[in-house]
N, C-alpha and C positions, 0 to 999 in steps of 0.2 A: 104682848107676845114676848117671850123670853128666849134668847138665843143661848143654848148650852154648848155651842161649838167651841167658844174661846176657852172655857176652863179645861176642856180635854186637850186642846192644843197646848196650853200653858203647861199642863201636867206632862204631856209627851216630851216637850222640849226640856223641862226640868229633869225628867227621868233620863233622857239621852245625855244631858250635860253631866249628871251624876255618874253615869256609866263611863263616859269619856274621861272624867276627872279621876275615877278609880283606876282605869286602865293606864293612864299616864302616871299616876302615883306608883302603881306596882311595877311599871316598866322602869321608872326612875330608881325605885328601891332596888330592883334586881340588877340594874346597871351599876349602881353604886356599890353593891356587895360583890361585884365581880363575876356575875353569872355570864355576862356577854363577852367576857375576855376569852383569850385563846385557851386558857387553862381552866375554864369554868366547869368542865365536866370531869376533871381529874379525880374528884372524890368518888364518883361513880365507878371509875375503873379501879381505884384502890380497893373498894369494897369487893368487886368481883375478883381481884387478885387474891385478897385475903381468903375468900371462900374457896378458891381453887387450891391454895396452899394447904388448907386444913385437911384435905383428903376426903371430905364429905361430898356427896353428890349435890350439885346445885339445883337440880330439877328432878321431879318425880319420874320424868320420862327416862332418865339415865338408869334409875333403879329397875324399871320395868324391862329395859333392853338387856341389862346385865343378868337378870333372872332367866331370860329366854336362852341365852347363849349357853 
């Protein structure tokens, strides 16, 4: 009689360890690049500021409400 429980258990632990290692890797990579710093999202706000300075609507909802007025 053959027990097929252990290969599936080994596979599950192997899969979970790979997922954990990838999560730690990407966390360390994002931490190293400065994403978790206080100024990590400044780029996002710079993009929004550039869009608002251009005078073009940022969202299609703004154009719909302007047409109704």
